[in-house]
mmCIF file of the N, C-alpha and C atoms, coordinates in Angstrom:
data_MODEL
# 
_entry.id   MODEL 
# 
loop_
_atom_site.group_PDB 
_atom_site.id 
_atom_site.type_symbol 
_atom_site.label_atom_id 
_atom_site.label_alt_id 
_atom_site.label_comp_id 
_atom_site.label_asym_id 
_atom_site.label_entity_id 
_atom_site.label_seq_id 
_atom_site.pdbx_PDB_ins_code 
_atom_site.Cartn_x 
_atom_site.Cartn_y 
_atom_site.Cartn_z 
_atom_site.occupancy 
_atom_site.B_iso_or_equiv 
_atom_site.pdbx_formal_charge 
_atom_site.auth_seq_id 
_atom_site.auth_comp_id 
_atom_site.auth_asym_id 
_atom_site.auth_atom_id 
_atom_site.pdbx_PDB_model_num 
ATOM 1   N N  . MET A 1 1  ? -5.227 25.478  21.938  1.00 0.00 ? 1  MET A N  1 
ATOM 2   C CA . MET A 1 1  ? -5.173 24.957  20.152  1.00 0.00 ? 1  MET A CA 1 
ATOM 3   C C  . MET A 1 1  ? -4.553 23.288  20.750  1.00 0.00 ? 1  MET A C  1 
ATOM 4   N N  . ASN A 1 2  ? -5.264 22.352  19.500  1.00 0.00 ? 2  ASN A N  1 
ATOM 5   C CA . ASN A 1 2  ? -4.931 21.115  19.785  1.00 0.00 ? 2  ASN A CA 1 
ATOM 6   C C  . ASN A 1 2  ? -4.186 20.767  19.756  1.00 0.00 ? 2  ASN A C  1 
ATOM 7   N N  . PRO A 1 3  ? -3.746 18.955  20.472  1.00 0.00 ? 3  PRO A N  1 
ATOM 8   C CA . PRO A 1 3  ? -2.285 18.811  20.363  1.00 0.00 ? 3  PRO A CA 1 
ATOM 9   C C  . PRO A 1 3  ? -2.608 18.403  19.073  1.00 0.00 ? 3  PRO A C  1 
ATOM 10  N N  . PRO A 1 4  ? -1.387 17.675  17.973  1.00 0.00 ? 4  PRO A N  1 
ATOM 11  C CA . PRO A 1 4  ? -1.303 16.694  17.486  1.00 0.00 ? 4  PRO A CA 1 
ATOM 12  C C  . PRO A 1 4  ? -1.860 15.592  17.194  1.00 0.00 ? 4  PRO A C  1 
ATOM 13  N N  . ASP A 1 5  ? -2.122 15.505  16.230  1.00 0.00 ? 5  ASP A N  1 
ATOM 14  C CA . ASP A 1 5  ? -2.591 13.970  15.775  1.00 0.00 ? 5  ASP A CA 1 
ATOM 15  C C  . ASP A 1 5  ? -1.779 13.511  15.294  1.00 0.00 ? 5  ASP A C  1 
ATOM 16  N N  . ARG A 1 6  ? -1.208 12.300  16.781  1.00 0.00 ? 6  ARG A N  1 
ATOM 17  C CA . ARG A 1 6  ? 0.054  11.073  16.674  1.00 0.00 ? 6  ARG A CA 1 
ATOM 18  C C  . ARG A 1 6  ? -0.463 9.943   15.994  1.00 0.00 ? 6  ARG A C  1 
ATOM 19  N N  . THR A 1 7  ? -1.613 9.275   15.955  1.00 0.00 ? 7  THR A N  1 
ATOM 20  C CA . THR A 1 7  ? -1.473 8.242   15.982  1.00 0.00 ? 7  THR A CA 1 
ATOM 21  C C  . THR A 1 7  ? -1.624 8.275   14.032  1.00 0.00 ? 7  THR A C  1 
ATOM 22  N N  . GLY A 1 8  ? -2.085 8.914   13.397  1.00 0.00 ? 8  GLY A N  1 
ATOM 23  C CA . GLY A 1 8  ? -1.308 8.461   11.822  1.00 0.00 ? 8  GLY A CA 1 
ATOM 24  C C  . GLY A 1 8  ? -2.667 7.816   10.975  1.00 0.00 ? 8  GLY A C  1 
ATOM 25  N N  . PRO A 1 9  ? -2.222 7.182   10.378  1.00 0.00 ? 9  PRO A N  1 
ATOM 26  C CA . PRO A 1 9  ? -3.075 6.845   9.238   1.00 0.00 ? 9  PRO A CA 1 
ATOM 27  C C  . PRO A 1 9  ? -2.522 5.523   9.668   1.00 0.00 ? 9  PRO A C  1 
ATOM 28  N N  . THR A 1 10 ? -4.344 4.574   9.943   1.00 0.00 ? 10 THR A N  1 
ATOM 29  C CA . THR A 1 10 ? -4.417 2.906   10.038  1.00 0.00 ? 10 THR A CA 1 
ATOM 30  C C  . THR A 1 10 ? -3.739 2.489   8.878   1.00 0.00 ? 10 THR A C  1 
ATOM 31  N N  . TRP A 1 11 ? -1.943 1.847   8.733   1.00 0.00 ? 11 TRP A N  1 
ATOM 32  C CA . TRP A 1 11 ? -1.472 0.934   7.881   1.00 0.00 ? 11 TRP A CA 1 
ATOM 33  C C  . TRP A 1 11 ? -2.368 -0.546  7.522   1.00 0.00 ? 11 TRP A C  1 
ATOM 34  N N  . ILE A 1 12 ? -2.613 -0.779  6.502   1.00 0.00 ? 12 ILE A N  1 
ATOM 35  C CA . ILE A 1 12 ? -3.179 -2.594  5.914   1.00 0.00 ? 12 ILE A CA 1 
ATOM 36  C C  . ILE A 1 12 ? -1.936 -2.494  5.514   1.00 0.00 ? 12 ILE A C  1 
ATOM 37  N N  . LYS A 1 13 ? -1.734 -4.377  6.092   1.00 0.00 ? 13 LYS A N  1 
ATOM 38  C CA . LYS A 1 13 ? -0.601 -4.973  4.845   1.00 0.00 ? 13 LYS A CA 1 
ATOM 39  C C  . LYS A 1 13 ? -1.939 -6.595  4.584   1.00 0.00 ? 13 LYS A C  1 
ATOM 40  N N  . SER A 1 14 ? -1.130 -6.890  3.247   1.00 0.00 ? 14 SER A N  1 
ATOM 41  C CA . SER A 1 14 ? -1.903 -8.373  2.858   1.00 0.00 ? 14 SER A CA 1 
ATOM 42  C C  . SER A 1 14 ? -1.693 -9.571  3.846   1.00 0.00 ? 14 SER A C  1 
ATOM 43  N N  . SER A 1 15 ? -2.350 -10.395 4.791   1.00 0.00 ? 15 SER A N  1 
ATOM 44  C CA . SER A 1 15 ? -2.828 -11.136 5.287   1.00 0.00 ? 15 SER A CA 1 
ATOM 45  C C  . SER A 1 15 ? -1.668 -12.094 4.944   1.00 0.00 ? 15 SER A C  1 
ATOM 46  N N  . ARG A 1 16 ? -1.383 -12.388 3.937   1.00 0.00 ? 16 ARG A N  1 
ATOM 47  C CA . ARG A 1 16 ? -0.299 -13.056 3.313   1.00 0.00 ? 16 ARG A CA 1 
ATOM 48  C C  . ARG A 1 16 ? 0.820  -12.904 3.362   1.00 0.00 ? 16 ARG A C  1 
ATOM 49  N N  . SER A 1 17 ? 1.074  -11.917 4.023   1.00 0.00 ? 17 SER A N  1 
ATOM 50  C CA . SER A 1 17 ? 2.304  -11.424 4.860   1.00 0.00 ? 17 SER A CA 1 
ATOM 51  C C  . SER A 1 17 ? 3.290  -12.208 6.050   1.00 0.00 ? 17 SER A C  1 
ATOM 52  N N  . GLY A 1 18 ? 2.216  -12.592 6.549   1.00 0.00 ? 18 GLY A N  1 
ATOM 53  C CA . GLY A 1 18 ? 2.461  -12.755 7.716   1.00 0.00 ? 18 GLY A CA 1 
ATOM 54  C C  . GLY A 1 18 ? 4.010  -11.780 8.685   1.00 0.00 ? 18 GLY A C  1 
ATOM 55  N N  . ASN A 1 19 ? 4.821  -12.359 9.797   1.00 0.00 ? 19 ASN A N  1 
ATOM 56  C CA . ASN A 1 19 ? 5.376  -11.254 9.749   1.00 0.00 ? 19 ASN A CA 1 
ATOM 57  C C  . ASN A 1 19 ? 7.293  -10.708 8.666   1.00 0.00 ? 19 ASN A C  1 
ATOM 58  N N  . ASN A 1 20 ? 6.594  -11.577 7.658   1.00 0.00 ? 20 ASN A N  1 
ATOM 59  C CA . ASN A 1 20 ? 7.833  -11.146 6.660   1.00 0.00 ? 20 ASN A CA 1 
ATOM 60  C C  . ASN A 1 20 ? 7.505  -9.592  6.761   1.00 0.00 ? 20 ASN A C  1 
ATOM 61  N N  . ALA A 1 21 ? 8.447  -8.863  5.622   1.00 0.00 ? 21 ALA A N  1 
ATOM 62  C CA . ALA A 1 21 ? 8.752  -7.385  4.775   1.00 0.00 ? 21 ALA A CA 1 
ATOM 63  C C  . ALA A 1 21 ? 7.622  -7.374  4.028   1.00 0.00 ? 21 ALA A C  1 
ATOM 64  N N  . CYS A 1 22 ? 6.537  -6.435  3.775   1.00 0.00 ? 22 CYS A N  1 
ATOM 65  C CA . CYS A 1 22 ? 6.106  -6.495  3.228   1.00 0.00 ? 22 CYS A CA 1 
ATOM 66  C C  . CYS A 1 22 ? 4.977  -4.529  2.933   1.00 0.00 ? 22 CYS A C  1 
ATOM 67  N N  . VAL A 1 23 ? 4.626  -5.112  1.333   1.00 0.00 ? 23 VAL A N  1 
ATOM 68  C CA . VAL A 1 23 ? 4.335  -3.264  1.408   1.00 0.00 ? 23 VAL A CA 1 
ATOM 69  C C  . VAL A 1 23 ? 2.644  -2.989  1.689   1.00 0.00 ? 23 VAL A C  1 
ATOM 70  N N  . GLU A 1 24 ? 2.767  -1.610  2.665   1.00 0.00 ? 24 GLU A N  1 
ATOM 71  C CA . GLU A 1 24 ? 0.793  -1.373  3.230   1.00 0.00 ? 24 GLU A CA 1 
ATOM 72  C C  . GLU A 1 24 ? 0.648  0.160   2.865   1.00 0.00 ? 24 GLU A C  1 
ATOM 73  N N  . LEU A 1 25 ? -0.412 -0.019  3.053   1.00 0.00 ? 25 LEU A N  1 
ATOM 74  C CA . LEU A 1 25 ? -1.695 0.621   2.469   1.00 0.00 ? 25 LEU A CA 1 
ATOM 75  C C  . LEU A 1 25 ? -1.907 1.519   3.340   1.00 0.00 ? 25 LEU A C  1 
ATOM 76  N N  . ALA A 1 26 ? -3.208 2.548   3.358   1.00 0.00 ? 26 ALA A N  1 
ATOM 77  C CA . ALA A 1 26 ? -4.097 3.465   4.441   1.00 0.00 ? 26 ALA A CA 1 
ATOM 78  C C  . ALA A 1 26 ? -4.252 4.575   3.594   1.00 0.00 ? 26 ALA A C  1 
ATOM 79  N N  . ALA A 1 27 ? -5.586 4.535   3.446   1.00 0.00 ? 27 ALA A N  1 
ATOM 80  C CA . ALA A 1 27 ? -6.290 5.803   3.023   1.00 0.00 ? 27 ALA A CA 1 
ATOM 81  C C  . ALA A 1 27 ? -6.105 7.213   3.985   1.00 0.00 ? 27 ALA A C  1 
ATOM 82  N N  . THR A 1 28 ? -4.821 7.757   3.539   1.00 0.00 ? 28 THR A N  1 
ATOM 83  C CA . THR A 1 28 ? -4.965 9.260   4.060   1.00 0.00 ? 28 THR A CA 1 
ATOM 84  C C  . THR A 1 28 ? -5.078 10.953  3.252   1.00 0.00 ? 28 THR A C  1 
ATOM 85  N N  . SER A 1 29 ? -6.320 11.561  3.178   1.00 0.00 ? 29 SER A N  1 
ATOM 86  C CA . SER A 1 29 ? -6.429 12.639  2.817   1.00 0.00 ? 29 SER A CA 1 
ATOM 87  C C  . SER A 1 29 ? -6.533 12.750  1.677   1.00 0.00 ? 29 SER A C  1 
ATOM 88  N N  . GLY A 1 30 ? -7.288 11.997  1.502   1.00 0.00 ? 30 GLY A N  1 
ATOM 89  C CA . GLY A 1 30 ? -8.225 11.961  0.024   1.00 0.00 ? 30 GLY A CA 1 
ATOM 90  C C  . GLY A 1 30 ? -7.770 11.155  -0.852  1.00 0.00 ? 30 GLY A C  1 
ATOM 91  N N  . MET A 1 31 ? -6.574 10.382  -0.393  1.00 0.00 ? 31 MET A N  1 
ATOM 92  C CA . MET A 1 31 ? -6.227 9.302   -1.333  1.00 0.00 ? 31 MET A CA 1 
ATOM 93  C C  . MET A 1 31 ? -5.069 8.069   -0.586  1.00 0.00 ? 31 MET A C  1 
ATOM 94  N N  . ILE A 1 32 ? -5.293 7.348   -1.368  1.00 0.00 ? 32 ILE A N  1 
ATOM 95  C CA . ILE A 1 32 ? -4.192 5.948   -0.747  1.00 0.00 ? 32 ILE A CA 1 
ATOM 96  C C  . ILE A 1 32 ? -2.864 6.061   -0.795  1.00 0.00 ? 32 ILE A C  1 
ATOM 97  N N  . ALA A 1 33 ? -1.855 6.312   0.951   1.00 0.00 ? 33 ALA A N  1 
ATOM 98  C CA . ALA A 1 33 ? 0.232  5.805   0.548   1.00 0.00 ? 33 ALA A CA 1 
ATOM 99  C C  . ALA A 1 33 ? -0.033 4.356   0.717   1.00 0.00 ? 33 ALA A C  1 
ATOM 100 N N  . VAL A 1 34 ? 0.793  4.309   -0.160  1.00 0.00 ? 34 VAL A N  1 
ATOM 101 C CA . VAL A 1 34 ? 2.071  3.127   0.298   1.00 0.00 ? 34 VAL A CA 1 
ATOM 102 C C  . VAL A 1 34 ? 2.983  4.157   0.615   1.00 0.00 ? 34 VAL A C  1 
ATOM 103 N N  . ARG A 1 35 ? 3.508  2.593   1.679   1.00 0.00 ? 35 ARG A N  1 
ATOM 104 C CA . ARG A 1 35 ? 5.466  2.548   2.042   1.00 0.00 ? 35 ARG A CA 1 
ATOM 105 C C  . ARG A 1 35 ? 5.216  0.887   2.124   1.00 0.00 ? 35 ARG A C  1 
ATOM 106 N N  . HIS A 1 36 ? 7.069  0.092   1.598   1.00 0.00 ? 36 HIS A N  1 
ATOM 107 C CA . HIS A 1 36 ? 7.311  -1.249  2.634   1.00 0.00 ? 36 HIS A CA 1 
ATOM 108 C C  . HIS A 1 36 ? 7.788  -0.520  3.757   1.00 0.00 ? 36 HIS A C  1 
ATOM 109 N N  . SER A 1 37 ? 6.850  -1.942  4.764   1.00 0.00 ? 37 SER A N  1 
ATOM 110 C CA . SER A 1 37 ? 8.035  -1.830  5.831   1.00 0.00 ? 37 SER A CA 1 
ATOM 111 C C  . SER A 1 37 ? 9.279  -1.668  6.171   1.00 0.00 ? 37 SER A C  1 
ATOM 112 N N  . LYS A 1 38 ? 9.875  -2.124  5.618   1.00 0.00 ? 38 LYS A N  1 
ATOM 113 C CA . LYS A 1 38 ? 11.007 -1.423  6.011   1.00 0.00 ? 38 LYS A CA 1 
ATOM 114 C C  . LYS A 1 38 ? 11.647 0.047   5.761   1.00 0.00 ? 38 LYS A C  1 
ATOM 115 N N  . ALA A 1 39 ? 10.654 0.588   5.012   1.00 0.00 ? 39 ALA A N  1 
ATOM 116 C CA . ALA A 1 39 ? 11.531 1.632   5.138   1.00 0.00 ? 39 ALA A CA 1 
ATOM 117 C C  . ALA A 1 39 ? 9.834  3.012   5.393   1.00 0.00 ? 39 ALA A C  1 
ATOM 118 N N  . PRO A 1 40 ? 8.817  3.023   6.068   1.00 0.00 ? 40 PRO A N  1 
ATOM 119 C CA . PRO A 1 40 ? 7.912  3.743   6.725   1.00 0.00 ? 40 PRO A CA 1 
ATOM 120 C C  . PRO A 1 40 ? 7.666  4.686   6.707   1.00 0.00 ? 40 PRO A C  1 
ATOM 121 N N  . ASP A 1 41 ? 9.027  5.710   6.700   1.00 0.00 ? 41 ASP A N  1 
ATOM 122 C CA . ASP A 1 41 ? 8.688  7.287   6.435   1.00 0.00 ? 41 ASP A CA 1 
ATOM 123 C C  . ASP A 1 41 ? 8.858  7.191   4.841   1.00 0.00 ? 41 ASP A C  1 
ATOM 124 N N  . LEU A 1 42 ? 9.504  6.625   3.574   1.00 0.00 ? 42 LEU A N  1 
ATOM 125 C CA . LEU A 1 42 ? 8.846  7.080   2.423   1.00 0.00 ? 42 LEU A CA 1 
ATOM 126 C C  . LEU A 1 42 ? 7.860  5.993   2.520   1.00 0.00 ? 42 LEU A C  1 
ATOM 127 N N  . ARG A 1 43 ? 6.480  7.491   1.137   1.00 0.00 ? 43 ARG A N  1 
ATOM 128 C CA . ARG A 1 43 ? 5.537  6.836   1.211   1.00 0.00 ? 43 ARG A CA 1 
ATOM 129 C C  . ARG A 1 43 ? 5.339  7.199   -0.640  1.00 0.00 ? 43 ARG A C  1 
ATOM 130 N N  . LEU A 1 44 ? 4.247  6.773   -1.207  1.00 0.00 ? 44 LEU A N  1 
ATOM 131 C CA . LEU A 1 44 ? 3.680  7.375   -2.285  1.00 0.00 ? 44 LEU A CA 1 
ATOM 132 C C  . LEU A 1 44 ? 2.377  7.424   -1.901  1.00 0.00 ? 44 LEU A C  1 
ATOM 133 N N  . LEU A 1 45 ? 1.988  8.649   -2.963  1.00 0.00 ? 45 LEU A N  1 
ATOM 134 C CA . LEU A 1 45 ? 0.939  9.077   -2.189  1.00 0.00 ? 45 LEU A CA 1 
ATOM 135 C C  . LEU A 1 45 ? -0.333 9.181   -4.312  1.00 0.00 ? 45 LEU A C  1 
ATOM 136 N N  . TYR A 1 46 ? -1.555 7.963   -4.215  1.00 0.00 ? 46 TYR A N  1 
ATOM 137 C CA . TYR A 1 46 ? -2.405 8.051   -4.927  1.00 0.00 ? 46 TYR A CA 1 
ATOM 138 C C  . TYR A 1 46 ? -3.855 8.246   -4.719  1.00 0.00 ? 46 TYR A C  1 
ATOM 139 N N  . THR A 1 47 ? -3.786 8.453   -5.869  1.00 0.00 ? 47 THR A N  1 
ATOM 140 C CA . THR A 1 47 ? -5.368 8.816   -5.739  1.00 0.00 ? 47 THR A CA 1 
ATOM 141 C C  . THR A 1 47 ? -6.443 7.676   -5.853  1.00 0.00 ? 47 THR A C  1 
ATOM 142 N N  . TYR A 1 48 ? -7.653 8.387   -4.905  1.00 0.00 ? 48 TYR A N  1 
ATOM 143 C CA . TYR A 1 48 ? -8.260 6.316   -5.418  1.00 0.00 ? 48 TYR A CA 1 
ATOM 144 C C  . TYR A 1 48 ? -7.954 6.266   -6.630  1.00 0.00 ? 48 TYR A C  1 
ATOM 145 N N  . ALA A 1 49 ? -8.759 6.819   -7.997  1.00 0.00 ? 49 ALA A N  1 
ATOM 146 C CA . ALA A 1 49 ? -8.426 6.708   -9.382  1.00 0.00 ? 49 ALA A CA 1 
ATOM 147 C C  . ALA A 1 49 ? -7.272 5.628   -9.938  1.00 0.00 ? 49 ALA A C  1 
ATOM 148 N N  . GLU A 1 50 ? -6.313 5.982   -9.022  1.00 0.00 ? 50 GLU A N  1 
ATOM 149 C CA . GLU A 1 50 ? -5.251 5.330   -10.019 1.00 0.00 ? 50 GLU A CA 1 
ATOM 150 C C  . GLU A 1 50 ? -5.187 4.282   -8.934  1.00 0.00 ? 50 GLU A C  1 
ATOM 151 N N  . MET A 1 51 ? -5.657 3.528   -7.726  1.00 0.00 ? 51 MET A N  1 
ATOM 152 C CA . MET A 1 51 ? -5.178 2.736   -7.596  1.00 0.00 ? 51 MET A CA 1 
ATOM 153 C C  . MET A 1 51 ? -6.059 1.699   -7.453  1.00 0.00 ? 51 MET A C  1 
ATOM 154 N N  . ALA A 1 52 ? -7.271 2.353   -8.220  1.00 0.00 ? 52 ALA A N  1 
ATOM 155 C CA . ALA A 1 52 ? -9.149 1.343   -8.280  1.00 0.00 ? 52 ALA A CA 1 
ATOM 156 C C  . ALA A 1 52 ? -8.368 0.662   -9.711  1.00 0.00 ? 52 ALA A C  1 
ATOM 157 N N  . ALA A 1 53 ? -7.573 1.914   -10.794 1.00 0.00 ? 53 ALA A N  1 
ATOM 158 C CA . ALA A 1 53 ? -6.607 0.885   -11.877 1.00 0.00 ? 53 ALA A CA 1 
ATOM 159 C C  . ALA A 1 53 ? -5.463 0.095   -11.625 1.00 0.00 ? 53 ALA A C  1 
ATOM 160 N N  . PHE A 1 54 ? -4.787 0.498   -10.800 1.00 0.00 ? 54 PHE A N  1 
ATOM 161 C CA . PHE A 1 54 ? -3.795 -0.403  -10.217 1.00 0.00 ? 54 PHE A CA 1 
ATOM 162 C C  . PHE A 1 54 ? -4.527 -1.906  -10.061 1.00 0.00 ? 54 PHE A C  1 
ATOM 163 N N  . LEU A 1 55 ? -5.612 -1.955  -9.272  1.00 0.00 ? 55 LEU A N  1 
ATOM 164 C CA . LEU A 1 55 ? -5.596 -2.970  -8.941  1.00 0.00 ? 55 LEU A CA 1 
ATOM 165 C C  . LEU A 1 55 ? -6.291 -3.929  -9.154  1.00 0.00 ? 55 LEU A C  1 
ATOM 166 N N  . GLU A 1 56 ? -7.406 -3.470  -10.369 1.00 0.00 ? 56 GLU A N  1 
ATOM 167 C CA . GLU A 1 56 ? -7.508 -3.455  -11.715 1.00 0.00 ? 56 GLU A CA 1 
ATOM 168 C C  . GLU A 1 56 ? -7.097 -4.877  -12.496 1.00 0.00 ? 56 GLU A C  1 
ATOM 169 N N  . ALA A 1 57 ? -6.596 -3.933  -12.427 1.00 0.00 ? 57 ALA A N  1 
ATOM 170 C CA . ALA A 1 57 ? -4.866 -4.138  -13.533 1.00 0.00 ? 57 ALA A CA 1 
ATOM 171 C C  . ALA A 1 57 ? -4.155 -5.342  -12.836 1.00 0.00 ? 57 ALA A C  1 
ATOM 172 N N  . ALA A 1 58 ? -4.233 -5.179  -11.311 1.00 0.00 ? 58 ALA A N  1 
ATOM 173 C CA . ALA A 1 58 ? -4.117 -6.636  -10.884 1.00 0.00 ? 58 ALA A CA 1 
ATOM 174 C C  . ALA A 1 58 ? -4.072 -8.391  -10.876 1.00 0.00 ? 58 ALA A C  1 
ATOM 175 N N  . LYS A 1 59 ? -5.504 -7.561  -10.311 1.00 0.00 ? 59 LYS A N  1 
ATOM 176 C CA . LYS A 1 59 ? -6.357 -8.889  -10.195 1.00 0.00 ? 59 LYS A CA 1 
ATOM 177 C C  . LYS A 1 59 ? -6.444 -8.843  -11.425 1.00 0.00 ? 59 LYS A C  1 
ATOM 178 N N  . ASN A 1 60 ? -6.427 -8.553  -13.025 1.00 0.00 ? 60 ASN A N  1 
ATOM 179 C CA . ASN A 1 60 ? -6.213 -9.346  -14.273 1.00 0.00 ? 60 ASN A CA 1 
ATOM 180 C C  . ASN A 1 60 ? -5.067 -10.211 -14.518 1.00 0.00 ? 60 ASN A C  1 
ATOM 181 N N  . GLY A 1 61 ? -4.056 -10.210 -13.981 1.00 0.00 ? 61 GLY A N  1 
ATOM 182 C CA . GLY A 1 61 ? -3.000 -11.080 -13.974 1.00 0.00 ? 61 GLY A CA 1 
ATOM 183 C C  . GLY A 1 61 ? -1.890 -10.432 -14.828 1.00 0.00 ? 61 GLY A C  1 
ATOM 184 N N  . GLU A 1 62 ? -2.395 -8.322  -15.921 1.00 0.00 ? 62 GLU A N  1 
ATOM 185 C CA . GLU A 1 62 ? -0.874 -8.171  -16.105 1.00 0.00 ? 62 GLU A CA 1 
ATOM 186 C C  . GLU A 1 62 ? -0.177 -7.568  -15.704 1.00 0.00 ? 62 GLU A C  1 
ATOM 187 N N  . PHE A 1 63 ? 0.214  -7.777  -14.269 1.00 0.00 ? 63 PHE A N  1 
ATOM 188 C CA . PHE A 1 63 ? 1.731  -7.633  -13.537 1.00 0.00 ? 63 PHE A CA 1 
ATOM 189 C C  . PHE A 1 63 ? 2.159  -9.385  -12.728 1.00 0.00 ? 63 PHE A C  1 
ATOM 190 N N  . ASP A 1 64 ? 1.730  -10.303 -13.472 1.00 0.00 ? 64 ASP A N  1 
ATOM 191 C CA . ASP A 1 64 ? 2.402  -11.179 -13.673 1.00 0.00 ? 64 ASP A CA 1 
ATOM 192 C C  . ASP A 1 64 ? 3.661  -11.925 -14.419 1.00 0.00 ? 64 ASP A C  1 
ATOM 193 N N  . HIS A 1 65 ? 3.312  -11.668 -14.801 1.00 0.00 ? 65 HIS A N  1 
ATOM 194 C CA . HIS A 1 65 ? 4.590  -11.382 -15.855 1.00 0.00 ? 65 HIS A CA 1 
ATOM 195 C C  . HIS A 1 65 ? 6.316  -11.428 -15.166 1.00 0.00 ? 65 HIS A C  1 
ATOM 196 N N  . LEU A 1 66 ? 5.622  -10.228 -14.215 1.00 0.00 ? 66 LEU A N  1 
ATOM 197 C CA . LEU A 1 66 ? 7.428  -9.429  -13.395 1.00 0.00 ? 66 LEU A CA 1 
ATOM 198 C C  . LEU A 1 66 ? 7.201  -10.788 -12.110 1.00 0.00 ? 66 LEU A C  1 
ATOM 199 N N  . LEU A 1 67 ? 7.068  -11.221 -11.385 1.00 0.00 ? 67 LEU A N  1 
ATOM 200 C CA . LEU A 1 67 ? 7.016  -12.156 -10.824 1.00 0.00 ? 67 LEU A CA 1 
ATOM 201 C C  . LEU A 1 67 ? 8.000  -13.778 -11.322 1.00 0.00 ? 67 LEU A C  1 
ATOM 202 N N  . PRO A 1 68 ? 8.546  -13.583 -10.943 1.00 0.00 ? 68 PRO A N  1 
ATOM 203 C CA . PRO A 1 68 ? 9.453  -15.575 -10.968 1.00 0.00 ? 68 PRO A CA 1 
ATOM 204 C C  . PRO A 1 68 ? 8.262  -16.405 -11.440 1.00 0.00 ? 68 PRO A C  1 
ATOM 205 N N  . THR A 1 69 ? 8.630  -17.710 -11.436 1.00 0.00 ? 69 THR A N  1 
ATOM 206 C CA . THR A 1 69 ? 7.891  -18.440 -11.712 1.00 0.00 ? 69 THR A CA 1 
ATOM 207 C C  . THR A 1 69 ? 8.034  -19.617 -10.776 1.00 0.00 ? 69 THR A C  1 
ATOM 208 N N  . GLY A 1 70 ? 6.497  -19.227 -10.333 1.00 0.00 ? 70 GLY A N  1 
ATOM 209 C CA . GLY A 1 70 ? 6.403  -20.334 -9.116  1.00 0.00 ? 70 GLY A CA 1 
ATOM 210 C C  . GLY A 1 70 ? 6.023  -19.118 -7.865  1.00 0.00 ? 70 GLY A C  1 
ATOM 211 N N  . GLU A 1 71 ? 5.545  -18.204 -7.973  1.00 0.00 ? 71 GLU A N  1 
ATOM 212 C CA . GLU A 1 71 ? 5.746  -16.752 -6.459  1.00 0.00 ? 71 GLU A CA 1 
ATOM 213 C C  . GLU A 1 71 ? 4.309  -16.650 -6.336  1.00 0.00 ? 71 GLU A C  1 
# 
């Protein structure tokens, strides 16, 4: 019997986050997992298509209105 994989997914965050708490992403089981660094056990899973649609919308500024001005 093989030992369980304890390494888990490789989580990445924006280089702009520095040492601050942030959103982290990882590729896992054919999906993209999203979590907050302050609550690493809570994860949301998205398909590649869902994440691609979200990232495209973010690049196009569709969510900019959600941030206070100056962010």
